[in-house]
N, C-alpha and C positions, 0 to 999 in steps of 0.2 A: 867445625872440626878441621884442624890443619890437614892439608892434602896428604902429607907424608906420615901422619900419625897412624898407628895401628888401629883398626876398627874395633870398637868395643860395643857390641850389640846391646848389652844391658844399659850402658850409659846413654847410648843413642836414644833408646826408647824413653828412659826416665827424664832426659833433658830436652832433646830436640823434637822427637816425635810427639811428645805429650803436649807440646805447644800448638801444634797444628790440628788437623782433623783427628789425629790419633788421640788427642786429649778429649775431643768432643765425644768420641765413641768409647773412651775408657780403655784404650789399648794398653796392654801390659806385656812385659817380657816374661817368658816361661823358661826356655833353655835354648841351647844351640850346639851344633857340632861343626866339623870342618867345612861343610858345604850346605848346611841347613840351619833354619831358625824356626822356633816355635814361639808364637805370640798368642794372646788370647784377648777376648772381650767378654766381660761378664754380662749376664742378662740385665737389661735396664729397660724399663717401660718406655723411656723416651726414644728407644731404638726400634720399637714395635712397628711393623708395617701394616698389620691387620689387627685392629683392636678387638674384634670379635673372637679371634683365636689366640691372640697374644704372641703370635709368631714374629720373630725379628724380621725387619726389612732386609732385602738383599743387599742394599748399599753398604751397610756396616760390615757385612761378611766380605764383600768385594774389597773394601778398604783394608780390612784385616789381611786378606790374602795378597793384595798388592804390596803391602809393607813387608809381610813375611817372606815373600819371594824376592823382593828387592834386597832385603837384608841378607838373604842367602848368597847373593852375588857379592856383596861387600865383604861378607865373612870369608868366602872362598878366596877373594883377592887380598884379604886382610887390610883393606882400605876403603874409604868412601870414594865413590867415583860417580860423577854426574851421569845420569841416564834418563832415557824417556821410554815409557811403555809403548812398544810397537803393537803388541798383540797380547791380550790376556783373555783367554777363553775360560769361562766359568760354567761348569755343568752342575746345576743344582739337582741333587739326587732325591732329596726330601727336605721338607721344612725343618728349620732348627726347632728343637723342643723348647717350648716356653719355660722360663725359669732356669735354664741351664746355660753355663758359659760355653762359648764356642772357641775351640783351640784351632789355630791355623798353623800348619807346618808347610814351609816353603823350602824347596831344594833347588840348588843350581847344579845342573848336570853337564853343562858345557859352556865354554867361553871362547869366542874368536877375538880377533883384533877389535871388532866393532859391535858385536852382538853377544848377549848372554841368553841362555836357554834355561827355562825353569819349569817346574811342576810342583804340585802340592795338593793338599786336601784340608778341608775343614771338618771337624768332628767334635763330639762332646766328651772325649776322653777315650774312646775306642776307635782306633784307626780302621778297624774292620767294619765299622758302621758309620760311614762318612755322610756328612751333610752335603758336601760339594767337592768336586775335583777341579783343579785349575791347571792350565798349561799356557805357556806364552814365551814371548821374546822381549828383550829390552835392548835398546840401542844406546851405546855410550855417546855422550854429547861433548866429550872433552878431547875429541880427536883433532 
């Protein structure tokens, strides 16, 4: 994506993110606003971390939230900007329900010259019943 092009989150997921680990976990675009993005992963047995219970592994949920929060930064700036994850804290509140898609909503609530601040949550469609909460910071690497 050219550096000066407006950032298109749906196109990003369908073309670029689907080629990397996003493609492996079945990452898909849901919707977005001025400073937030919602992405999802559908339930897939290859993503299960505990075969006995059928619960998804934590890694795909972390990858979902890392991408949703990253995209919220690019949406807020209306451009892709190289960055590195400095800190991404994930608090798992409960296991993801087997058979259900996980929706990840990431929000960028602040940007300085070199750092962006994010928060978000993963859920099955009801934000009042979250699977996990995330908070973190990203450092821009194009300075």
